[in-house]
C-alpha positions in Angstrom: -10.5 67.4 -31.6 -13.6 69.4 -31.7 -15.9 68.2 -34.0 -18.2 70.3 -35.5 -21.9 69.5 -35.1 -21.6 65.9 -35.9 -20.3 65.9 -39.1 -16.8 64.3 -38.6 -15.4 67.0 -39.7 -12.7 68.8 -37.1 -12.1 72.5 -36.7 -8.2 71.6 -36.9 -8.9 69.7 -40.2 -10.4 72.9 -41.7 -7.3 74.9 -40.4 -5.1 72.6 -42.5 -7.4 72.4 -44.8 -6.9 76.2 -45.0 -3.5 76.5 -44.9 -3.0 74.0 -47.8 -5.0 75.8 -50.1 -3.8 79.3 -49.5 0.3 77.6 -49.7 -0.3 75.3 -52.6 1.4 72.6 -51.0 1.4 69.7 -47.5 5.1 71.1 -47.2 4.9 74.5 -46.6 1.4 74.1 -44.6 3.2 71.4 -42.3 5.9 74.5 -41.6 3.3 77.0 -40.8 1.4 75.0 -38.3 4.4 73.3 -37.1 3.6 69.8 -37.7 4.6 67.0 -40.0 4.2 66.8 -43.6 2.3 63.0 -42.8 -0.2 64.6 -40.3 -1.0 67.0 -42.9 -1.7 64.4 -45.5 -3.5 62.1 -42.8 -6.3 65.5 -41.9 -6.8 66.3 -45.7 -7.5 62.8 -46.5 -9.6 62.5 -43.5 -11.2 65.6 -44.8 -12.0 64.3 -48.0 -13.9 61.2 -46.2 -15.8 62.7 -44.4 -17.0 65.1 -47.0 -16.9 62.4 -49.7 -15.9 64.9 -52.2 -12.0 65.7 -53.6 -10.3 68.7 -52.2 -7.1 68.2 -54.2 -5.6 67.0 -57.3 -1.8 66.9 -57.8 0.3 68.5 -60.9 3.6 67.6 -60.3 4.7 68.4 -56.8 2.0 70.9 -55.9 -1.5 70.9 -54.9 -3.8 72.4 -56.8 -7.3 72.5 -55.4 -10.8 71.5 -56.8 -14.0 73.7 -57.2 -15.6 72.3 -54.2 -12.4 73.3 -51.9 -12.6 76.6 -53.5 -16.6 76.6 -52.5 -15.4 75.3 -48.8 -12.6 78.1 -48.5 -15.3 80.7 -49.0 -17.4 79.4 -46.5 -14.6 78.8 -43.6 -12.2 81.6 -44.3 -14.6 84.2 -42.3 -14.8 82.2 -39.7 -11.2 81.8 -39.6 -10.2 85.3 -39.7 -12.7 86.2 -36.7 -10.9 83.7 -34.7 -7.5 85.5 -35.9 -8.9 88.4 -34.5 -10.1 87.0 -31.3 -6.6 85.6 -30.4 -4.8 89.1 -31.5 -7.1 91.0 -29.2 -6.5 88.2 -26.5 -2.4 88.7 -26.9 -2.9 92.1 -26.7 -4.7 92.0 -23.5 -1.7 90.1 -21.6 0.7 91.9 -23.4 2.2 89.7 -25.5 4.0 91.0 -28.7 3.7 89.6 -32.2 5.9 89.5 -34.5 4.0 90.2 -37.8 2.2 93.6 -38.8 -0.4 93.9 -41.1 -0.9 97.5 -43.2 -3.4 98.6 -45.6 -2.9 101.5 -47.5 -3.5 103.2 -50.8 -1.2 102.4 -53.8 1.2 105.4 -53.9 1.6 105.4 -50.1 3.4 101.7 -50.4 6.1 103.5 -52.6 7.6 106.3 -49.7 5.0 106.8 -47.0 4.4 103.0 -45.4 8.4 102.3 -45.9 9.6 105.2 -43.6 7.2 104.0 -41.3 8.2 100.3 -41.3 11.9 101.7 -41.2 11.0 103.5 -38.3 9.2 100.7 -36.4 12.2 98.4 -37.0 14.3 100.6 -35.6 12.5 99.5 -32.4 12.1 96.1 -33.3 14.1 94.5 -35.8 12.3 90.7 -35.1 8.9 92.4 -36.7 8.0 91.3 -40.0 5.7 93.3 -42.0 2.5 92.1 -44.3 1.5 95.2 -46.5 -1.7 95.4 -48.5 -2.5 97.7 -51.1 -5.7 98.9 -53.8 -8.1 101.7 -53.7 -9.8 103.0 -50.6 -12.7 100.5 -50.5 -9.8 97.8 -50.5 -8.1 99.0 -47.7 -11.1 98.7 -45.6 -11.7 95.5 -46.6 -8.2 94.6 -45.5 -8.6 95.4 -42.1 -12.3 94.7 -41.6 -11.4 91.3 -42.6 -8.1 90.9 -40.9 -5.6 91.0 -43.5 -4.0 93.8 -42.2 -4.2 95.1 -38.5 -3.7 99.3 -39.5 -4.7 100.8 -42.4 -4.3 104.1 -43.8 -7.1 105.9 -45.5 -9.2 108.8 -45.7 -12.6 109.8 -43.9 -15.3 108.5 -44.9 -15.1 105.4 -42.8 -18.1 103.3 -41.2 -18.3 104.4 -37.6 -19.9 101.2 -36.3 -16.6 99.2 -38.4 -13.4 101.4 -37.8 -11.9 103.5 -34.8 -9.3 105.5 -36.3 -6.5 108.2 -35.2 -7.2 111.5 -36.7 -3.6 112.5 -38.6 -4.2 115.6 -41.5 -5.8 117.4 -44.1 -5.0 117.9 -47.7 -6.8 119.9 -50.4 -6.8 119.8 -54.1 -3.9 120.3 -56.0 -2.9 120.3 -60.4 -0.2 117.4 -60.9 1.6 117.3 -64.3 5.1 117.1 -65.7 7.8 118.9 -65.1 8.2 121.5 -67.2 4.7 121.6 -68.2 3.6 125.4 -69.0 1.0 125.2 -66.0 4.6 125.4 -64.0 4.4 129.1 -64.1 1.1 129.5 -62.0 0.5 129.7 -58.8 -2.9 128.5 -58.5 -4.9 126.8 -61.3 -8.2 126.7 -62.1 -10.8 124.7 -64.5 -10.4 127.1 -67.3 -6.5 126.6 -67.4 -7.6 122.6 -67.9 -9.4 123.7 -71.1 -8.3 121.4 -73.8 -5.7 119.5 -71.4 -5.9 115.5 -71.7 -6.8 114.7 -68.2 -6.2 111.3 -66.0 -8.7 110.8 -64.2 -10.3 108.5 -61.4 -13.0 106.2 -62.6 -16.8 107.2 -62.2 -17.7 105.0 -59.3 -14.8 107.1 -57.4 -16.4 110.3 -55.8 -13.6 112.8 -56.4 -14.1 112.0 -60.0 -17.4 113.7 -59.8 -16.4 116.6 -58.0 -13.8 117.2 -60.0 -16.2 116.9 -63.3 -18.6 118.7 -61.9 -16.1 121.9 -61.6 -14.9 121.9 -65.0 -18.3 121.7 -66.5 -19.6 124.3 -64.2 -17.0 126.6 -65.5 -18.0 125.6 -69.0 -14.8 123.3 -69.5 -15.6 119.9 -71.3 -13.1 117.4 -69.6 -10.7 116.0 -72.0 -10.3 112.4 -70.5 -7.5 110.3 -71.8 -7.4 107.7 -69.1 -9.2 106.3 -65.8 -7.5 104.9 -63.1 -8.9 102.6 -60.7 -7.0 104.1 -57.5 -5.5 107.3 -56.3 -1.6 107.7 -57.4 -2.1 105.2 -60.1 -2.2 108.5 -62.3 1.6 109.1 -61.4 2.9 107.2 -64.5 1.0 108.1 -66.9 1.2 111.8 -66.2 5.6 110.8 -66.0 5.1 109.7 -69.4 3.2 112.4 -70.9 -0.2 111.1 -71.0 -2.1 113.8 -70.0 -2.1 115.8 -66.4 -4.7 115.2 -63.1 -6.1 116.6 -60.0 -5.8 114.7 -56.9 -5.1 116.1 -53.2 -1.9 117.5 -52.0 -1.4 114.2 -50.1 -1.4 111.9 -52.6 0.9 114.6 -55.2 3.8 114.9 -52.5 3.8 111.0 -52.7 4.4 111.4 -56.6 7.4 113.4 -56.4 9.5 109.6 -57.0 8.2 110.4 -60.7 9.5 113.7 -61.2 5.9 115.6 -61.1 5.1 119.0 -60.2 2.0 120.7 -58.4 0.1 123.6 -57.8 -3.1 124.2 -55.9 -6.7 124.0 -57.8 -9.7 125.6 -57.0 -12.6 124.6 -56.6 -11.3 122.5 -53.7 -12.2 120.2 -51.0 -10.8 119.4 -47.8 -9.5 115.6 -47.1 -9.6 113.9 -43.7 -6.5 111.7 -43.3 -6.7 109.1 -40.7 -5.0 105.7 -39.5 -7.7 103.5 -38.3 -8.0 99.7 -37.1 -10.8 97.7 -36.6 -13.7 99.0 -34.1 -13.2 97.6 -30.8 -10.1 96.4 -31.0 -7.5 96.2 -28.3 -4.2 97.2 -29.5 -0.6 96.3 -28.4 2.1 98.2 -27.6 3.7 97.3 -30.5 0.8 98.2 -32.7 0.2 101.6 -30.7 4.0 102.1 -32.1 3.5 101.2 -35.5 -0.1 103.7 -35.7 2.2 106.7 -34.3 5.1 106.0 -37.0 2.3 105.3 -39.5 0.8 109.0 -38.3 4.2 110.5 -38.6 4.9 109.5 -42.0 1.2 110.7 -43.3 2.2 113.8 -41.7 5.5 114.4 -43.6 3.4 114.0 -46.6 0.9 116.6 -45.8 
């Protein structure tokens, strides 16, 4: 086994330790690593001896990581994620297909867009397993960058030093509201139409927030913020509950059809460029190229 810098600690011990922390069980770690449980226990014990600190305590049948274990995991996790990325690139170069695909997408896209794409991918490969990560656009980028997802669905800008992407579609601003709302009678909605309306808005760190609020204030309308959410799509539930209305974009709004909401064009507007993206320079396998195409198809269907 490869010893790390004459420390008495091996790469294999750290790999086993990482899985035990992640799964909270020596038995589950053994299953994932395809070794015996006794081998896992032995390697963990040797690692604790080499480090001179306890890494786990037992609570019933479960292992609970100590503070020292979490500190060690933070230090080594990035290294193993990098090794995972290298392994996937090598497999792609050799034409070896994996059986798992990681997809990261904004929360709202996990209701219909991602499931549609997954269904189409599984038509070609029923053995494929999907790991779906969601969150804000920033979260999605971090999932792909850190190797927790192979492909991401997002919008520009993205850092071209870190990612490659496939342009898919564009979106413009719309006003999103419940069925039967007075705004349904209008073909085009302007800031003046929102005077006095309670708004569900994206929190201030989001660029969309500043654009929407600046447009309202430019027209002499002070925004009446009822709720701030931290990711696009979260506003849909509050709108459906009758708390308020929102300004979002047309791609997000179409995904909100699940909530029975309606939308109309809103001006002034911006253009949003949606993409499917992956780590810069990564060689995509045939399976991932198929997944990229199906995600792009699903995104176009939402445009």
